[in-house]
DOROPA-533615 format. One record per residue (C-alpha): residue number from 0; residue in three letters; chain; x, y, z. Coordinates in nm, 3 decimals. Layout:
BEGIN
     k     r   c         X         Y         Z
   NUM   ala   A         X         Y         Z
...
REM end
This chain:
BEGIN
     k     r   c         X         Y         Z
     0   met   A     3.666    18.430    20.053
     1   gly   A     3.557    18.155    19.834
     2   tyr   A     3.781    18.131    19.591
     3   ala   A     4.065    18.146    19.863
     4   arg   A     3.869    17.872    20.058
     5   lys   A     3.882    17.677    19.742
     6   val   A     4.247    17.720    19.639
     7   gly   A     4.315    17.613    20.014
     8   trp   A     4.145    17.302    20.000
     9   val   A     4.374    17.233    19.666
    10   thr   A     4.648    17.303    19.776
    11   ala   A     4.599    17.079    20.089
    12   gly   A     4.504    16.823    19.818
    13   leu   A     4.786    16.846    19.656
    14   val   A     5.038    16.810    19.978
    15   ile   A     4.849    16.512    20.121
    16   gly   A     4.850    16.326    19.742
    17   ala   A     5.237    16.418    19.697
    18   gly   A     5.280    16.266    20.042
    19   ala   A     5.121    15.953    19.964
    20   cys   A     5.277    15.951    19.621
    21   tyr   A     5.633    15.954    19.807
    22   cys   A     5.529    15.724    20.060
    23   ile   A     5.402    15.441    19.774
    24   tyr   A     5.698    15.503    19.586
    25   arg   A     5.964    15.451    19.896
    26   leu   A     5.770    15.061    19.926
    27   thr   A     5.756    15.013    19.584
    28   arg   A     6.139    15.131    19.522
    29   gly   A     6.249    14.884    19.800
    30   arg   A     6.079    14.564    19.666
    31   lys   A     6.186    14.705    19.297
    32   gln   A     6.507    14.670    19.404
    33   asn   A     6.517    14.302    19.552
    34   lys   A     6.320    14.172    19.229
    35   glu   A     6.621    14.325    19.035
    36   lys   A     6.881    14.156    19.272
    37   met   A     6.730    13.856    19.226
    38   ala   A     6.691    13.845    18.866
    39   glu   A     7.048    13.956    18.842
    40   gly   A     7.165    13.680    19.126
    41   gly   A     7.230    13.851    19.407
    42   ser   A     7.121    13.815    19.793
    43   gly   A     6.806    14.082    19.791
    44   asp   A     6.761    14.116    20.146
    45   val   A     6.637    13.734    20.242
    46   asp   A     6.857    13.541    20.506
    47   asp   A     6.995    13.207    20.503
    48   val   A     7.103    13.189    20.142
    49   gly   A     7.436    13.319    20.200
    50   asp   A     7.632    13.298    19.817
    51   cys   A     7.394    13.151    19.616
    52   pro   A     7.375    13.288    19.324
    53   gly   A     7.011    13.317    19.149
    54   ala   A     6.861    13.221    19.485
    55   arg   A     6.447    13.158    19.449
    56   tyr   A     6.355    13.320    19.789
    57   asn   A     5.968    13.280    19.697
    58   asp   A     6.011    12.898    19.713
    59   trp   A     6.037    12.919    20.080
    60   ser   A     5.871    13.260    20.225
    61   asp   A     5.605    13.537    20.096
    62   asp   A     5.737    13.846    20.124
    63   asp   A     5.447    14.034    20.030
    64   asp   A     5.408    14.110    20.380
    65   asp   A     5.739    14.159    20.508
    66   asn   A     5.964    14.452    20.575
    67   ser   A     6.326    14.424    20.565
    68   glu   A     6.293    14.511    20.962
    69   asn   A     6.140    14.146    21.032
    70   lys   A     6.420    13.990    20.751
    71   gly   A     6.660    13.947    21.039
    72   ile   A     6.443    13.769    21.302
    73   val   A     6.551    13.477    21.450
    74   trp   A     6.276    13.213    21.525
    75   tyr   A     6.148    13.300    21.882
    76   pro   A     6.458    13.543    21.934
    77   pro   A     6.610    13.627    22.290
    78   trp   A     6.422    13.915    22.327
    79   ala   A     6.109    13.770    22.212
    80   arg   A     6.039    13.743    22.562
    81   ile   A     5.695    13.627    22.693
    82   gly   A     5.473    13.862    22.871
    83   thr   A     5.601    14.181    22.702
    84   glu   A     5.470    14.377    22.428
    85   ala   A     5.746    14.361    22.177
    86   gly   A     5.803    14.015    22.293
    87   thr   A     5.497    13.947    22.165
    88   arg   A     5.513    14.130    21.860
    89   ala   A     5.819    13.930    21.761
    90   arg   A     5.704    13.560    21.818
    91   ala   A     5.383    13.679    21.621
    92   arg   A     5.604    13.779    21.352
    93   ala   A     5.849    13.462    21.375
    94   arg   A     5.540    13.252    21.410
    95   ala   A     5.444    13.420    21.040
    96   arg   A     5.728    13.379    20.898
    97   ala   A     5.738    12.984    20.946
    98   thr   A     5.416    12.960    20.847
    99   arg   A     5.440    13.143    20.509
   100   ala   A     5.719    12.918    20.421
   101   arg   A     5.531    12.599    20.512
   102   arg   A     5.261    12.687    20.316
   103   ala   A     5.510    12.768    19.983
   104   val   A     5.703    12.435    20.032
   105   gln   A     5.340    12.272    20.062
   106   lys   A     5.239    12.449    19.698
   107   arg   A     5.618    12.366    19.537
   108   ala   A     5.544    11.984    19.659
   109   ser   A     5.160    11.924    19.569
   110   pro   A     5.129    11.610    19.340
   111   asn   A     4.911    11.809    19.120
   112   ser   A     5.165    12.108    19.045
   113   asp   A     5.377    12.108    18.740
   114   asp   A     5.676    12.218    18.976
   115   thr   A     5.662    11.910    19.186
   116   ile   A     5.999    11.824    18.971
   117   leu   A     6.310    12.074    19.092
   118   ser   A     6.573    12.135    18.784
   119   pro   A     6.969    12.038    18.929
   120   gln   A     6.977    12.461    18.960
   121   glu   A     6.715    12.480    19.180
   122   leu   A     6.861    12.160    19.392
   123   gln   A     7.125    12.347    19.417
   124   lys   A     6.978    12.646    19.545
   125   val   A     6.807    12.380    19.761
   126   leu   A     7.095    12.300    19.953
   127   cys   A     7.246    12.644    19.972
   128   leu   A     6.955    12.695    20.219
   129   val   A     7.008    12.319    20.421
   130   glu   A     7.408    12.386    20.448
   131   met   A     7.384    12.824    20.542
   132   ser   A     7.066    12.811    20.723
   133   glu   A     7.012    12.750    21.133
   134   lys   A     6.661    12.853    21.130
   135   pro   A     6.410    12.503    21.227
   136   tyr   A     6.203    12.646    20.988
   137   ile   A     6.367    12.706    20.665
   138   leu   A     6.550    12.411    20.691
   139   glu   A     6.211    12.184    20.730
   140   ala   A     6.076    12.364    20.462
   141   ala   A     6.388    12.287    20.263
   142   leu   A     6.425    11.938    20.357
   143   ile   A     6.088    11.817    20.280
   144   ala   A     6.146    11.984    19.908
   145   leu   A     6.439    11.789    19.898
   146   gly   A     6.295    11.483    20.020
   147   asn   A     6.011    11.496    19.747
   148   asn   A     6.255    11.533    19.490
   149   ala   A     6.461    11.232    19.604
   150   ala   A     6.175    11.006    19.550
   151   tyr   A     6.234    11.001    19.207
   152   ala   A     6.515    10.781    19.082
   153   phe   A     6.725    11.032    18.887
   154   asn   A     6.718    11.321    19.133
   155   arg   A     6.889    11.054    19.350
   156   asp   A     7.222    11.059    19.146
   157   ile   A     7.175    11.466    19.096
   158   ile   A     7.164    11.534    19.428
   159   arg   A     7.476    11.299    19.512
   160   asp   A     7.696    11.449    19.198
   161   leu   A     7.544    11.807    19.398
   162   gly   A     7.740    11.697    19.757
   163   gly   A     7.407    11.667    19.840
   164   leu   A     7.464    11.340    20.104
   165   pro   A     7.718    11.514    20.350
   166   ile   A     7.496    11.852    20.334
   167   val   A     7.159    11.655    20.447
   168   ala   A     7.384    11.395    20.659
   169   lys   A     7.492    11.688    20.895
   170   ile   A     7.160    11.816    20.973
   171   leu   A     7.129    11.449    21.205
   172   asn   A     7.309    11.584    21.433
   173   thr   A     7.097    11.881    21.538
   174   arg   A     6.832    11.842    21.835
   175   asp   A     6.542    11.966    21.661
   176   pro   A     6.323    11.600    21.659
   177   ile   A     6.128    11.791    21.336
   178   val   A     6.436    11.887    21.109
   179   lys   A     6.595    11.563    21.225
   180   glu   A     6.319    11.315    21.113
   181   lys   A     6.262    11.523    20.813
   182   ala   A     6.707    11.459    20.701
   183   leu   A     6.629    11.139    20.793
   184   ile   A     6.337    11.090    20.559
   185   val   A     6.559    11.249    20.251
   186   leu   A     6.815    10.996    20.314
   187   asn   A     6.590    10.730    20.332
   188   asn   A     6.481    10.757    19.998
   189   leu   A     6.812    10.888    19.861
   190   ser   A     6.951    10.538    19.991
   191   val   A     6.702    10.334    19.734
   192   asn   A     7.056    10.385    19.517
   193   ala   A     7.375    10.126    19.523
   194   glu   A     7.645    10.411    19.505
   195   asn   A     7.435    10.687    19.760
   196   gln   A     7.439    10.365    20.002
   197   arg   A     7.826    10.293    19.955
   198   arg   A     7.878    10.691    20.051
   199   leu   A     7.586    10.646    20.335
   200   lys   A     7.731    10.385    20.517
   201   ile   A     7.993    10.613    20.736
   202   tyr   A     7.679    10.737    20.890
   203   met   A     7.509    10.393    20.950
   204   asn   A     7.628    10.391    21.329
   205   gln   A     7.515    10.735    21.428
   206   val   A     7.153    10.662    21.318
   207   cys   A     7.173    10.321    21.472
   208   asp   A     7.271    10.500    21.813
   209   asp   A     7.050    10.746    21.754
   210   thr   A     6.776    10.525    21.676
   211   ile   A     6.817    10.345    21.976
   212   thr   A     6.848    10.640    22.219
   213   ser   A     6.578    10.801    22.086
   214   arg   A     6.258    10.859    22.232
   215   leu   A     6.028    10.544    22.207
   216   asn   A     5.771    10.536    21.902
   217   ser   A     5.875    10.859    21.809
   218   ser   A     5.897    10.978    21.463
   219   val   A     6.293    11.006    21.471
   220   gln   A     6.296    10.665    21.581
   221   leu   A     6.057    10.575    21.302
   222   ala   A     6.252    10.735    21.043
   223   gly   A     6.585    10.592    21.166
   224   leu   A     6.393    10.231    21.188
   225   arg   A     6.329    10.337    20.805
   226   leu   A     6.643    10.439    20.719
   227   leu   A     6.825    10.106    20.830
   228   thr   A     6.615     9.906    20.676
   229   asn   A     6.690    10.021    20.318
   230   met   A     7.047    10.035    20.410
   231   thr   A     6.989     9.608    20.491
   232   val   A     6.817     9.524    20.224
   233   thr   A     7.124     9.394    20.067
   234   asn   A     7.363     9.154    20.239
   235   glu   A     7.698     9.416    20.219
   236   tyr   A     7.686     9.659    20.552
   237   gln   A     7.431     9.434    20.750
   238   his   A     7.745     9.327    20.975
   239   met   A     7.768     9.702    21.093
   240   leu   A     7.437     9.645    21.323
   241   ala   A     7.564     9.319    21.513
   242   asn   A     7.624     9.492    21.804
   243   ser   A     7.266     9.654    21.800
   244   ile   A     7.058     9.375    21.770
   245   ser   A     6.970     9.325    22.110
   246   asp   A     6.869     9.705    22.085
   247   phe   A     6.660     9.606    21.839
   248   phe   A     6.450     9.317    22.027
   249   arg   A     6.437     9.568    22.332
   250   leu   A     6.210     9.839    22.140
   251   phe   A     6.027     9.539    21.933
   252   ser   A     5.942     9.435    22.318
   253   ala   A     5.859     9.763    22.477
   254   gly   A     5.756     9.948    22.122
   255   asn   A     5.397    10.033    21.999
   256   glu   A     5.247     9.805    21.668
   257   glu   A     5.384    10.068    21.425
   258   thr   A     5.717    10.053    21.598
   259   lys   A     5.780     9.647    21.609
   260   phe   A     5.640     9.628    21.277
   261   gln   A     5.949     9.858    21.109
   262   val   A     6.188     9.645    21.393
   263   leu   A     5.991     9.330    21.198
   264   lys   A     6.154     9.440    20.859
   265   leu   A     6.478     9.535    20.966
   266   leu   A     6.504     9.181    21.126
   267   leu   A     6.381     8.992    20.847
   268   asn   A     6.622     9.157    20.646
   269   leu   A     6.920     9.046    20.838
   270   ala   A     6.747     8.676    20.909
   271   glu   A     6.749     8.632    20.540
   272   asn   A     7.126     8.675    20.557
   273   pro   A     7.280     8.316    20.677
   274   ala   A     7.600     8.522    20.734
   275   met   A     7.386     8.686    21.043
   276   ala   A     7.255     8.376    21.158
   277   arg   A     7.530     8.373    21.436
   278   ala   A     7.518     8.734    21.520
   279   leu   A     7.113     8.678    21.583
   280   leu   A     7.120     8.406    21.781
   281   arg   A     7.377     8.556    22.050
   282   ala   A     7.166     8.873    22.079
   283   gln   A     7.027     8.914    22.394
   284   val   A     6.661     8.907    22.413
   285   pro   A     6.399     9.074    22.692
   286   ser   A     6.207     8.810    22.883
   287   ser   A     5.894     8.956    22.759
   288   leu   A     5.929     8.872    22.406
   289   gly   A     5.763     8.521    22.498
   290   ser   A     5.474     8.686    22.624
   291   leu   A     5.393     8.865    22.247
   292   phe   A     5.274     8.510    22.173
   293   thr   A     4.934     8.550    22.321
   294   lys   A     4.551     8.611    22.169
   295   lys   A     4.609     8.974    22.243
   296   glu   A     4.882     8.997    22.014
   297   asn   A     4.836     9.111    21.671
   298   lys   A     4.876     8.798    21.423
   299   glu   A     5.084     8.983    21.173
   300   val   A     5.317     9.032    21.416
   301   ile   A     5.330     8.702    21.545
   302   leu   A     5.326     8.566    21.205
   303   lys   A     5.614     8.758    21.093
   304   leu   A     5.826     8.683    21.392
   305   leu   A     5.807     8.335    21.308
   306   val   A     5.873     8.412    20.959
   307   ile   A     6.219     8.520    21.136
   308   phe   A     6.295     8.229    21.367
   309   glu   A     6.254     8.004    21.034
   310   asn   A     6.485     8.206    20.891
   311   ile   A     6.747     8.180    21.164
   312   asn   A     6.688     7.863    21.216
   313   asp   A     6.718     7.741    20.828
   314   asn   A     7.044     7.924    20.771
   315   phe   A     7.198     7.760    21.143
   316   lys   A     7.492     7.569    21.111
   317   cys   A     7.614     7.426    21.428
   318   glu   A     7.963     7.404    21.533
   319   glu   A     8.120     7.062    21.513
   320   thr   A     8.403     7.151    21.762
   321   glu   A     8.179     7.281    22.069
   322   pro   A     7.822     7.175    22.194
   323   ala   A     7.589     7.444    22.025
   324   gln   A     7.450     7.562    22.411
   325   asp   A     7.806     7.602    22.467
   326   gln   A     7.883     7.877    22.192
   327   phe   A     7.575     8.153    22.312
   328   ser   A     7.479     8.231    22.657
   329   glu   A     7.194     8.248    22.873
   330   gly   A     6.960     8.469    22.792
   331   ser   A     7.018     8.514    22.442
   332   leu   A     6.804     8.431    22.165
   333   phe   A     6.902     8.062    22.112
   334   phe   A     6.797     7.978    22.463
   335   phe   A     6.477     8.213    22.446
   336   leu   A     6.428     7.948    22.087
   337   lys   A     6.554     7.651    22.324
   338   glu   A     6.238     7.720    22.583
   339   phe   A     6.011     7.773    22.283
   340   gln   A     6.057     7.486    22.142
   341   gly   A     6.008     7.246    22.501
   342   cys   A     5.768     7.484    22.658
   343   ala   A     5.553     7.688    22.391
   344   asp   A     5.215     7.512    22.494
   345   lys   A     5.249     7.589    22.882
   346   ile   A     5.452     7.929    22.847
   347   leu   A     5.389     8.110    22.575
   348   gly   A     4.978     7.974    22.575
   349   ile   A     4.991     7.872    22.239
   350   glu   A     4.715     7.639    22.318
   351   ser   A     4.488     7.906    22.410
   352   his   A     4.558     8.144    22.073
   353   his   A     4.222     8.196    21.930
   354   asp   A     4.396     8.237    21.573
   355   phe   A     4.408     7.894    21.345
   356   leu   A     4.678     7.988    21.136
   357   val   A     4.875     8.091    21.436
   358   lys   A     4.860     7.771    21.597
   359   val   A     4.969     7.586    21.256
   360   lys   A     5.246     7.821    21.197
   361   val   A     5.360     7.731    21.559
   362   gly   A     5.330     7.365    21.499
   363   lys   A     5.498     7.390    21.198
   364   phe   A     5.817     7.577    21.299
   365   met   A     5.833     7.388    21.671
   366   ala   A     5.916     7.093    21.419
   367   lys   A     6.200     7.238    21.242
   368   leu   A     6.378     7.335    21.571
   369   ala   A     6.331     6.993    21.676
   370   glu   A     6.481     6.870    21.320
   371   arg   A     6.780     7.138    21.306
   372   met   A     6.838     7.280    21.564
   373   phe   A     6.785     7.129    21.872
   374   pro   A     6.796     6.715    21.764
   375   lys   A     6.719     6.475    22.008
   376   ser   A     7.087     6.389    21.987
   377   gln   A     7.244     6.680    22.094
   378   glu   A     7.016     6.630    22.460
REM end
């Protein structure tokens, strides 16, 4: 009897062990097949890679906790309804995948990592992800990697030669503000290159419109302003923004301090170009612009704005055939400066400003206005 019981326990143990081994075999076999496909340049089971050969899937997601069923989940899919058990699980899996993708990119983009700079082959795979994927977290991860690599001069040429400029520019049509911001950052880094600027100029009007219509002080708006500032470092493409100068002054008056400084950088680029002086003077400016010259405003903002005004004044050339005031409309920057020159002490509160440097700069600027733009002979 004891012998039969021992045989029974051994037999049961063998059956259970065989079942466990079979389960382990099923799991490891699936992962091994995926690894073999990746080694051969196959697509494996990972979404959004399309036909890109030799894609490095682990750069963007960690497959250790995912099975093939999770691969097809879209970010917050339609069946992930709030309040249902299945929907809760689907949303949790989607969030987990997004977190793994972001962590993988952060590890890849770490400045202390030797893998920060991607090879041309790896950049091609990242561009494939940007072109093929429709999932926001995949696009965000890929664009972060592209933006980090576009900060290096030699990679800007490589990304352009791989056809990356139109691929990234196409993402500007997305409604996702996070993805759009990342795309603008990539284009901003790529624009520090003369040939890239020549090819990116066709997107300037779209970027300008999106920047102006974006939510005030948003990350998308600031990223758009940075890109436009880079595109106007030289005089070659500044004329494309001539019709939007009034909107930039509006953003400057209504925006917070960070937005103000970014708009000032853009306007300073335009003001240094003599060919843009008339376009700047014709721009309509909000009446609240004068209220900036108070002791409550940041001193650096006032000083930079005065530099812009000085550059415009230095580059201004009055048409001899027509009086200066007849060349500009009411509410323009020209009439604002005329009012500034005549009523600065009373209207703008310069006398009450607490900073001595601001008072000196304003006094010098008023003298320049009286000498060049508004001489007494015209009155």
